[in-house]
Steps between C-alpha positions, in 0.01 A plus 500: 500500500707327227346260253680184380586664167677779681239773449384706794166445674378857460293435181291241687444683829149606396403131470537458877193714565269300273238282681535215247788259432742613225826349371742638236653227277807534279665210318261253664606613848322716758699816549253664741211378722287743697386446859149381396654219291734396781200489736302290250786248455609500864873499405771756580623718216826309446302180431296671233731738313700318234239230456183463297429156363615347829192657660273296270406132516699277266208436269447874453863606442527397133171668407588826675854499351362448149252787538771726640734433205224553247398826666860623487503422128188708458266213425136530615440304822236543777581781741299349786453142610463293812774283642641372826800638692702341778476683832634439845168333590457299180351552158272798445289580194564844359415709199807617299491816294822572299588823320827620334675819599816530290735213569301401808179308549274606785314217669178573695376218729149485637420247769210279386479288815194684629364529149494123467291478816273771368459319171411187689248701701344634179483144367311402814267794441436367150438152645253655743312659210503173304333318794203739516276372216223268617423685823124551525465837674660841459558530874686170501717612204599818685558306822741266319677797342536680833620191685744410221658846488523501880680162496751652257557787747405750232337816636185587304183706501171417327321817392149548360440834323160661546464832322736757646595266784711186515421252777789301650306183569780264605870530573797292612816640660803273470743488790767667286285809450364525857815672639491286811135586573359152565147638532514604133610159371236273347172525310260784572140570395549874502206633292659848476396759239776687317564715194657433164880516482691531169599132503141388570364721222755364251431139600123553473544658160773277348469175696826534696746754636838513676556738790855593595400656833243293691498741795396793282226293331366386839497855636307620195249217547438557871494880485675774701381377841696177465786615279745582780458184717509276191813671367664469840424129521608422145814705557598247767430215255719641225430570133208298368378471145153396389325340207124537455303282259135511401257211546221490241164330507259458210719723286495790744746613769400374842785541749869576545768283659807686623817325626795665671862385555849646491609271214223579256596653165297599200612175334284311753188670362431244218493189726273679748270611218487138394402409857225764492371345177496158669303643794259674261440176310442308825256766624320490164463123523395514864245770424345286227481201733385716790242678286341170401512374856379830644220518247385153599525592868318828437222323311465251783495785754241690297290185476513451877427868547192479280379190686540669838329816373206297371446318829577776752197598705614863516809697383697469825482123471673540162771751600704257712539218244537756222791683666667166580498419127662838423769460768578148379530613138667842526685445832404840634526583871165674553160541333237773548153528343334841468142524378299800390256603772136498393413820684790715376772534237759347733697179530478304822743234624300178542774235519871476568750220550871499581505864616469660842215722613743790529622461141146508351369806679555711183273265307201482739298750300618717213340694217502361149590829334858622534643173635709220351204267542289738294777517239512120475121484470510763225778318309338159538842328509736396784750756625841412652627763744818540702531675836636816336179539298299582815475819710761535772261411783399172337858435388625524856218273612595247233863500609397460861282203408761348267310553174687581178275409205121536474286363218148637455250300293158635392200291599296535184218298350397618155496881527423507873783586742443330835825595679871419510718208603831603663804269525806591709859368478785543748765490226517688173285284270453556126207299362495318169236564235353154570474575873325830429267326255418235762439764767265683265305177446491436874377853556219432253403187695501698826291775343256253344453318831451826690261642243307171476452496875396866492244433228383189684452708813302751297285225353448351844415840640254567221354152537459559873345839426264340247413228751432765764286700258323182397431418865370851557283472188361166613434646845330801345294274277402286799411812692285625211326163474469486879355850514253418225409172667469664838297783353255248354510301821443818698191584301375146542586503872312825550191351340539175695564683825194718447280207402640272776542746784131599500371142542782437751374791707152347507648159588705644789191680632293182469767294680516752781116488533494119494760479778261695724218255442691168479613349826865377510379147566253507215582286195471810277788675684759297308343599170507867599870471589583340163304770323694769685845343422422465131373857487824617664707294252308653212561846646877430530506379140344828391757695706795304353360536154474875540854523646645296214308678226570853617868511609639827624849638434732449800587801709865433590685615808755322724331268748667277767409142407501361856185692601302398190602137543402494867157653424430255215614190692310603812178532296555172315574294814231652717294216650756239379657362820655203318711724275847585635672808352881531466661833416836552323522873439853622420590836657643640174175477300453846344163678478358425154302747285153343468127558525426410860135400446570280198806331657315438829230316302771303315667393824158412648405286196829306520473453877139379464607254228770365732255463791239334279767255373540372860142411618637273771756751621864564415768767487487823304849645457525863391842626380624836381857590392687738272543395138862438392449496121353850481382765747180385661351249742390135496189381692414131542193319632569130572250244623527135601200389299493222240642720223364589155515257205693615194193501273313722750801727548494598133142635530509656847500860382230461236182692588209288636721191540461349849531163675290609798131426533430853619773689310444765233823433304592866505725528806832398337405674177470824699839423667664454157350823369611694808859378461494591131389850596800520738745352240549207737520123460327204663644148510374169635710220651359161597771267637442125454439451874195728502430861582481806280694826492376815325794736441443868415779721361425870553738749331595833656451681168209363294505580128266786416324293235418232755332751731228574250362149494 
């Protein structure tokens, strides 16, 4: 090669191997242009060598010529500046760097065409950051950031450090970095845990970092299992560089934003740090707005929660509305409630929502000690757990059921631990301090409602126990009074019986003698008959009085009711042709433990009452069936008589009360006492149309205290 000044080309041969455009200038003329410069200009060598200013626009020629002359004189002029050169395809912006080497000037040209586009892209990034203030929620700020970077076709990853791990929460792969893999292009909610790489550590520590080798940084983040496939893929993409900037919130580091492109240089770090500051400011503003809004929403939710807890009839009626409030506020995917069992030191699952039966089998019943629930109850504060914090068996179950984050909240009222509230999330979900504070308050409301209902149940149980004891005491007092009254009545009855029975014996003997001497047609025969009937009535009164005054304890053993009923009804209706008897005896009536003699007399008294209520004839219906409310039997005697007035009904079972001219007033009193001795009940029904039904309820297992009566 021969240069225009006649020198050989050998001194410039090494310039041909350089990857950047270089020209050698002597006396304001290009004496050598390497292949990279010819490619940049698009001209053959003969159209370049021997020229210099002709390659510049007219308005640039004078300025460049002046600087060249001054440089040759040794005056200080800039070594590097931007200008425009004429190429085969038109003007192109370049960066010129000039240096002297003896009589020659070496000219280095750097194409700035792509750099202009990149500067414009960075300006759009700055515009994106400037548009973020005023957004009301942090999620919306991040959504705008992600969508804006994706529109700019800038590959990025949003990372959230958590201790020794770094979670890749969101990523976008631009088409230029997908290496033709269309399935990789676009936004992805990846939620992948990784480790700290050198660039991430520097960015977290200093606020920003530049990475020359994006592939190596990515391999370090993902770990050895993914290093080879990632390196292979990025090798097809070509060399990529990365810049990672830190996003702060409330004066503390919160997240990292990493961008990757082949054109990135460390000089792009300042504008991207400025963008990170814009995002941080927008998140700060949104958090303030969101905190006020969330606090208002939380207060409203807590108010509704308290109202529901105060009006719920029992805890389960409160769990549904309560969990709906939590889901609406925290946006969790599932809720479980575990309460401490009263009979053991265990937690029992009592409510779940948004989770399958298979996924909650580990929570059905678990001990308090040695479990995460026990740890939360011991700490007294909410605990946020990720899948990796659990044993392998539960971790696999969580992955199978699409659960990543679990939040456990203690259910505590004052110093009493009632149980735990468990929230599940499908995606990795860090919770804010306000959310944890609200959950703690909600847990207190749950615990207070549960404990209030438990105490109310205890009070109700004790009140019922007191009522039962009071009833037993009243019964015992009545029995004592009854025994004392009956004892006095028994003594009086014995005296009366002795004093009355002796004259009655003489009267009966006299009546029998008179009947032998008085002819049936004689007028005195009627008087003898009246005398005999009244003597018999007086004798029955003495018998009833003795039976009522000296009751005996029932001797209980199972007796079929049908036989006793048939015997009593047959005796009561004997000689009563105008009385029709109807039977309704169910086949499933069980034998009832009772005193056969006492119950036969009871049935007979009721049957006689029914017959006597129908002097002109009628129907006596006798029913027996099994009791449905409690084990036992129900017996009914129904007549078609005129019925019993209400004022009479209230006094029917009082001793010596009767509406019959020849009654003693002790028959129903004896019936009542017999049923009391058998722990049974007697009821009376008188429909408006007439008739009366006496209903007896006989239990299969009388209370021991009732048998003494």
